[in-house]
N, C-alpha and C positions, 0 to 999 in steps of 0.2 A: 428378563428375570427381575423380579422385585428385590430390593434391598432389604436387609434384614437389621433389626434394631432390638436390642435388649434394654428394657427399662426397669430399674428397681423402683420400689414404691409406686407402681403403676395403677394401683387400684382406687386412688384418691387424690384429690387435689391438683397440683400442677402435674404431677406424674400421670394421672388419668387424662387430663387435657392434653398433655404431650402425646400420649398414646393415641388419643382420638385424632389429633391433627396428622399425626403420622400414618395412621390407618387410612385416612382420607386421601393421602398421598400415594397409597398403594404399597406401603411398607409391609413386609412380613415382620410380625412383631412377637417378641417374648416378654410377656407381663410377669414380673416378680412381686410376689406379696406373701405376707404371713397368715392371711386368713383365706383358706381354701375357698370356702363358700362365696365369699365376697368377691374373689378374684375370678371365679368362674362366671359369677353373675355379671361383673364388669365386662368381661370378654364377650359375653352373649349380647350384652347391651350395645357394645361398639360394633359388632358384627351386624346387628340389626339396623343400626344407624348408618353405617358406611357401606355395607354390602361387601366388605373386605372379610373374607373367611380365613385368611392366613394369620390368625391371631391364636396365640397359645398361652396358657397360664402355667407358671412354674412356682410351686409352692416352696417357700423357704423362710425361716426366721433368720434375719441377717444379723441379729445380735450374736449369733454363735458361728465361730469360724468352721466348725465341723459341718455345720449345715451349708455354709457357702462352698465348702469342698465338694459336698454331695451335688449342690445346684450346679456347679460348673461342669461336673461330669454329665449330668443330665442335658446341659445345654450343648456340650460337645458332641453328644450323641445325636441331638436333634436337628442341628444346623451344620451346614458345610462351612460357613464362615459368618462373621459379624462385621456389618458395615459401619455400625454405630452402636456403641455402649454408653447409655446414659446412667450414671451413678445419681440417683435422685432421693432415694430413701433416706430419711433423717427425722430426728425428733428432738424436742426440748424436755429436759427432766428437772423439775424444780427441786427434788430431793434425790440424794445419791442411792443408786441401786446397783448391785453387782450381777454380772452373768454367772453362769454356772462354771465358766472357764476362767473366772476370776478378773474379769474387766469390767470397769465402770461403763454403764449403759451407753452414755453419751459417746465416749471414747470408741466403744465397740461399734455401734451402729453408724454414727456420723463420719468416723475416720477409718477404723480398721476394715470395715466392710467395703468401702471404696478401694482401699489399698489392696485387699486380698482378692476380690473379685476381678479387679483389673489384671492383677498379676497372673491369676489363672486362666483368664480369657484372652490375654493380649495376642497369643499366637493366632487365635482365630480372627482377631481384628486386623492382623498383619496380612492375613490371606486376602482381604479386600484390597482393591487397587488404591483406594483413597479412604482408609479406615479412620474413624474418629472415636475419640473417648471424650465425653462431656460430663463435667463434674458440677453438680449444683451447689454452689457455696453460698455466701451471703455478705451483704455489706455489714453485717454484725461483726465481721472479723477486724473492722478498723481500729478498734480500741484494744485489741487483744495482744498479748505476748505469751510465748511459751515458756513454761518452767520446767526444764528437762528432768530436774530432781524430783519433780512430782507431775509428770507429763499427763496423768489422768485427772488431776485435780481433786484428788481424794482427801488430802490432809485438811483442807479447808474449803469444803465444797460449797459452791454457790451456783445455782442453776444458770443464770444468764452469762457469767464470765466463763463457765465451762462450755456452754453452747457456742459462744463467740470464739473460744480457742479451737474448738472442733471445726469451724468454718474457716479459720485461718489455716488449719491443717490441710483442708481441701485444696486451698490455693498453693501452700507449699508443696503439697503432693503433685499437683498439676504441673508446677514449674520443674519439679525434679524429674517426672516423667518425661517431659519434653527435653531435658538436658540429657537423660540417659538413653533415650530412644529416638533421637532426633533424626537418625538415618533409617529408621524402620519404615518409613512411608506412612505412619500413623500420626495424626494430629491430636493434641491434648489441650483442651481449653476448659475454663471454668467461668461461672456466672453468678451474678445476683439477680434472682427472679423478681425482686420487689418484695413488699410486705403484702401477702397475698390473703385474701379472705377464704381460708380452707380450714381443715380440721386441726391445723398446726397448734400445739399446745393443749388440745383437749383431752390429752392422756392424763394431765395433771388435775388436781382438785383444788377447792378453796380459793383463796386470794389470787394465787398464780394464774389459775384458769380464768378467773373473773377479769383480772387486769388485762390479759392478753386479748380476751373476747371484746373488752371495751375499747382497746386500742384498734382492733380490727373494725369495729363499727364506725370509728371515726376516720381512719387513715388508709385501710387496706383497699388493694385493687382486686378485681375479680380473677378467676383462674385463667381465663382466656388471655388476659394481659400478662399474668405471671408466667404463663408457659412460653410466652412468645420467643424469648431469648433461647431457651432450650431447644425449640423447634428450629429456630434460625441457625443455631450451631450444629444441628443435626443434618439440615438439608441444603443450606444455602451455598451456591457456587462461589459467593464472595469469600468464604472462609475456608475454601477447599485446601489452600496451602498455608493457612495461618495456624501457628501453633504456639502454646505457651503464653496465652493471654487470658486476661480477666475482662468479662463483658458485663455491661449494664445497658438495658434497652437496646440490645442488638449492636452495640458500639464497644469496641475495645477501649478500656479506661485503665487508669493506674490503680492498682490495689495498694495497700498500706505499705509504708516503707519497710516494715520488718519482714513482709512477705517476700522480699527480694534477697533475703540473706541466704546465700547459697550454703553456707555452713549448717544453718538450721535446716534447710530443705534436706541436705544429705543426712544429718543426724537423726531427723525424724524418720526418715526411710529405714535406716539401719536399725533403730530401736524398734520400729514397728515389725520389721522382718525378724528380728530376734524374738519378740514376743510370740508371733505366729509360730515359729520354729519350736518354741517351747511347749506348744500344745500337744498332748497325747492324743493322737488320732486313733479311732477305733480300728481294729482289724478289718481290712477290706476297703478302708478309706486311704487315699494316697495323698500325701502333702507333696506339692510340687513347688 
């Protein structure tokens, strides 16, 4: 029986490459993306390239927790268990925008979506004998610190510091998951994919987009290299029993000093949980 992996942001960049590599390995895959037409096209493309027909697209806009709630219900109905959950979807926003639920876009997509989808699907991952949760973070976290009195960075919004804090949150979240669920049989790891030549940053305009693309042309690696550590953490026997680590180039390395602050890990968890609990879900949707 093939293993099952759910990948968010699987229709482009390193998410798509991760999906392609796992499809070649025989995984049953759930692709999560916000563009239905693009998602279905990517699934068809990878089926044609790999011959693996156990690929399925799940449409969801991960900016919105209500949509994640619906997505989780759909996944719970479609699969018996999840062997690997790869939280990959993320973006950089040069200017502040708010979701309809009242959260800043970077915070909602890059952090809250990781937190909430993992929370909703964790029981399915526990059903696997060696379940794994893989969180795509970034070395951008290294100069970041959290400000809990303005956790979303709304008061003095700056694009790159906000993005960097969201990647620090990915690492704090990974370490806190490992601490809370260390006896669950599930491993939790995060990674830096490298600076990858993908569509990252192209949702912006003007100078911000130009600067990012100029840097890509000079320094970026290709998506095959960018996906390598995600794939390694998803499939390698070497990390089967390793949890609560930050990886770069398929090696466990030290993350920033502040990322190991257990008080911050716990405080971020509780604050995020309270924010999600404050959302008024529609009738017929269940918050778990």
